[in-house]
N, C-alpha and C positions, 0 to 999 in steps of 0.2 A: 063445281067442277074441280077434277082433279089438278095436282100440282102439274103434271105433264101437259094437260090439255090447256091450263094458262100460260106455260110456256111456249106451246106451239103458237097459241093465239098472238101471244105478243111478240114472237117471232116473226110473225105474218106481218103485224103492224109495222114494225120498225122497218124490215125489208119493203113494204110496199110504201111507206113513208119516203124512203131513200130513192125509190123508182119515181115516185110523183115529183118529188123534188128535182130528179134529173131530166124528167120530160116537161116540166117546166122551165127550167133553165134553157133547154134545147128551143123551145117556142118562143122564150124571150131574147135568144141570142146570146144567151150568157154562156161562154166558151172557157174561162178560166176554171181552176180549182173552186169548189165549194166547199166549206167545212159546215158539218153539220154536227152540234153540239148536243150531247144528251146526259142530263144528271141522274144517276140512279144509284139507289143504296148498295154497299157492298153485299150484304145479306138478303137482297131481293129475291124472294123464292118466287116471283113471277116471272121473272127472265133474269138467272145469273150472269153474270159478266162476260163468261166465255159463247154464252147461248146469244147476248146481244151483239158481241163482235160478229159472231157467225150472221147474223141478221143482218146486219150493217153491210158485212161483205156481201152476202147473197143480193142486197138490193143494190150494188154496184159501187159501193166503197172501195178505192184502191188501196187504203192505208186506214187502219183504227187505232187509236192510241188511247189509253188512259193515263191522266195526269198522276204522279207521284204522291201529290198532296191529295188530303181529302179535305171538303169544305163543307164547312156548318151551313145547312140552310133552313129556312121555315117552310113548314109545308101545311097546309090546310084543306078543310074541306069544301067541296064546291059550294056549299050554301053558307060560307064563311062563319061557319059557327065554333070552330075549333081549330087550334092550331098548336103546331108542336116543332121542335127543331131537333134535327139529326145530321148526322154525319154522311155525307155523300160522296161517290166518285164523280169524277167530270171525265167523259169519253168525247173524242172527239172523230170524226168520220170524214175522210176526205173523197169528195166526191167530183169526178171529172165530167163536165158536162161536154 
């Protein structure tokens, strides 16, 4: 899969996730603002920061911000066989239900 195809797929994933959160909030009667947080590496070729922010906005976010600090997080494989530590950005999308 090319990088552009990965970016399109991930933009769709994040946009549809926001839409699903908003739909669930409406069904549950949640009306105030909901903050949706995303950790993403700064050099993530699968969805660069600008594309992530665009996807979150397309999904219904009224505001998207990135924390100025970068955070050290441990990441691992789904099978729990390997872990590594990386620096990552912390994004917050504000959703109004």
